[in-house]
C-alpha positions in Angstrom: -15.5 -82.0 -33.3 -17.4 -79.5 -31.4 -20.3 -77.4 -33.2 -19.5 -73.5 -33.1 -21.3 -71.3 -30.7 -25.1 -70.6 -31.3 -26.4 -67.4 -33.3 -28.6 -65.9 -30.9 -30.9 -63.1 -31.7 -30.1 -59.8 -30.4 -30.9 -59.2 -27.0 -34.0 -56.6 -26.7 -31.0 -54.2 -25.4 -29.1 -54.3 -28.4 -31.8 -53.7 -30.7 -32.5 -50.6 -28.1 -29.5 -49.0 -28.1 -28.7 -50.0 -32.1 -31.7 -48.8 -34.0 -33.2 -46.4 -31.4 -31.1 -44.7 -29.0 -28.2 -44.1 -31.2 -30.2 -43.1 -34.4 -32.3 -40.8 -32.0 -29.3 -39.5 -30.6 -30.5 -40.2 -26.8 -28.5 -41.3 -24.1 -29.7 -44.3 -22.0 -29.8 -42.2 -18.6 -31.9 -39.6 -20.7 -34.5 -42.2 -22.0 -34.6 -44.2 -18.3 -35.6 -40.7 -17.1 -38.3 -40.0 -19.5 -39.8 -43.3 -18.9 -39.4 -43.5 -15.6 -37.5 -46.4 -14.9 -34.1 -46.3 -12.8 -30.7 -45.9 -14.8 -29.4 -49.0 -13.6 -32.2 -50.9 -15.2 -31.8 -49.1 -18.5 -27.8 -50.1 -18.4 -28.6 -53.9 -17.3 -31.2 -53.9 -20.3 -28.8 -52.4 -22.9 -25.7 -54.7 -22.1 -28.2 -58.1 -22.0 -27.8 -58.8 -18.0 -31.3 -58.0 -17.6 -34.5 -58.8 -19.5 -37.4 -56.4 -21.0 -40.0 -56.8 -18.6 -43.6 -56.4 -19.6 -43.7 -53.0 -17.6 -40.5 -51.6 -19.2 -41.5 -52.9 -22.8 -44.9 -50.8 -22.4 -43.2 -47.6 -21.2 -40.7 -48.2 -24.2 -43.5 -48.3 -26.7 -45.0 -45.1 -25.3 -41.7 -43.5 -25.5 -40.3 -44.9 -28.7 -43.6 -45.3 -31.1 -43.3 -49.0 -30.9 -45.6 -51.8 -29.4 -45.0 -53.2 -26.4 -45.4 -56.7 -28.0 -42.2 -55.6 -29.6 -40.7 -55.8 -27.2 -42.0 -58.6 -25.4 -41.2 -60.8 -28.5 -37.8 -59.7 -28.7 -37.5 -60.9 -25.2 -39.2 -63.6 -26.0 -36.6 -64.7 -28.9 -34.1 -63.8 -27.6 -35.0 -66.2 -24.4 -35.9 -69.2 -26.8 -32.8 -69.2 -28.3 -31.0 -69.3 -25.4 -32.9 -71.9 -23.3 -32.8 -74.2 -26.8 -28.6 -74.0 -27.1 -28.7 -75.0 -23.2 -30.9 -78.1 -23.8 -29.1 -79.3 -26.8 -26.4 -79.7 -25.0 -27.7 -81.4 -22.2 -27.7 -85.4 -22.3 -30.4 -87.1 -23.6 -33.0 -88.0 -21.2 -36.4 -89.8 -21.7 -38.6 -88.5 -19.1 -39.9 -90.6 -16.1 -44.0 -90.0 -15.8 -45.1 -92.2 -12.9 -47.2 -95.3 -13.5 -51.0 -95.1 -13.5 -52.9 -96.9 -10.4 -55.7 -98.9 -11.8 
């Protein structure tokens, strides 16, 4: 029996879209312009194809009244969950350490 797909935490782009853009009535393009990033970067973040970088986290925090750490932690939590799922699917292996020479 195959295990169900993992439940990943929300991508920061999803949080940005639902908790900020929709609630504040701001379009992604307007926010991108306001914080000085390309519209394409904003669109890729919102659909989950791009990570929130430290630079973008600072810009979002300044405009939205959050902290850069909020955005970076959302991204880190998402990345760790995604990688953890990938690692669980790998066959177990024992790492081979080089022998120490005496």
